[in-house]
Each structure stands twice: as structure tokens, then as C-alpha cells.
C-alpha positions as CSV (number, residue, x, y, z in Angstrom):
1,M,-10.4,14.7,-23.2
2,A,-7.6,13.4,-21.0
3,K,-8.0,10.2,-19.0
4,Q,-8.6,10.9,-15.3
5,D,-6.2,9.6,-12.7
6,N,-7.5,7.0,-10.3
7,I,-7.4,7.6,-6.6
8,E,-5.1,5.1,-4.7
9,L,-6.2,4.0,-1.2
10,E,-5.3,1.2,1.2
11,G,-7.9,-0.7,3.1
12,E,-8.9,-4.0,4.7
13,V,-11.1,-6.7,3.2
14,I,-14.1,-7.2,5.6
15,A,-16.4,-9.4,3.5
16,E,-16.3,-11.7,0.4
17,L,-19.3,-11.1,-1.8
18,G,-18.7,-13.8,-4.4
19,N,-18.1,-13.5,-8.1
20,S,-14.6,-12.1,-7.2
21,M,-16.1,-9.0,-5.4
22,F,-15.1,-7.9,-1.9
23,K,-16.2,-5.3,0.6
24,V,-13.2,-3.2,1.6
25,K,-13.1,-0.8,4.6
26,I,-10.8,2.2,4.1
27,P,-9.3,4.3,7.0
28,T,-12.0,7.0,6.7
29,G,-14.6,4.5,7.7
30,Q,-16.3,4.1,4.3
31,E,-17.0,0.7,2.8
32,L,-16.3,0.1,-0.9
33,I,-17.3,-2.7,-3.2
34,C,-14.2,-3.8,-5.1
35,T,-13.4,-6.3,-7.8
36,I,-10.0,-8.0,-8.4
37,S,-7.7,-6.6,-11.1
38,G,-6.8,-8.8,-14.0
39,K,-3.1,-9.2,-12.9
40,I,-4.2,-10.6,-9.5
41,R,-6.7,-13.0,-11.2
42,K,-4.1,-14.1,-13.8
43,N,-1.5,-14.9,-11.1
44,F,-4.0,-16.8,-8.9
45,I,-3.3,-14.6,-5.8
46,R,-5.8,-15.5,-3.1
47,I,-7.5,-12.7,-1.1
48,I,-9.3,-13.5,2.1
49,V,-11.1,-11.6,4.8
50,G,-8.7,-9.6,6.9
51,D,-6.1,-9.0,4.1
52,R,-4.7,-5.5,3.7
53,V,-5.1,-4.4,0.1
54,K,-4.3,-1.4,-2.2
55,I,-7.2,-0.3,-4.3
56,Q,-7.9,2.2,-7.1
57,V,-11.1,4.3,-7.1
58,S,-12.4,6.2,-10.1
59,P,-13.2,9.9,-9.3
60,Y,-16.5,9.4,-11.0
61,D,-17.8,6.6,-8.7
62,L,-16.3,6.7,-5.2
63,T,-18.3,3.6,-4.0
64,R,-16.6,1.1,-6.3
65,G,-13.0,0.2,-6.7
66,R,-10.4,-2.3,-8.1
67,I,-8.0,-4.3,-5.9
68,T,-4.6,-3.9,-7.4
69,T,-2.2,-5.2,-4.8
70,R,-2.4,-7.5,-1.7
71,L,-0.1,-5.9,0.9
72,K,2.3,-8.0,2.8
73,V,1.7,-8.5,6.5
74,Y,4.8,-8.2,8.6
75,N,5.2,-10.0,11.9
76,T,5.3,-7.2,14.6
77,N,6.1,-9.6,17.4
78,T,9.8,-8.9,18.1
79,N,9.9,-11.0,21.2
80,Q,13.2,-13.0,20.9
81,N,14.4,-15.5,23.5
């Protein structure tokens, strides 16, 4: 049996649940419980409430996911003097 592909989504961290678990809201309005991937944990990347993240969700359980990347926030203020 072949390994199933994960579903990749983007969302925003809305709550920190402790034990490296976070509640992430995706654009469809659903809230998922996500853990941190090993690579983020290994490199000590901090994730806080309000961060935009990329997550992977298994097709077997659509309520849980894995945070794979913290997305960069670009400054949209282009007001230059």
C-alpha cells in the first residue's frame, strides 16, 4: 500500500496549548490542533500566537496537523518620507 500524501495548508496560530501544541485557524474557518515538526524543534524556532504557519494534515484525521514552516511576515507599510 502506498503512503498517502499529506494536505498542505496555511493558517494562523490563535492559541498555545502547551506541550508544543498549538491551535491553528485555517482560511476556511476550521481550527486544528497542531504539533511542531522535528526540524522546527531542532533549530529552536519560536512560534507565538499570531504567527502565520504552513501545516501538513493527514487525509485520515483532518482535525490534527503538523507545523512544518513559520512563514515570514513582510512589512506592508510602504509609507516612505
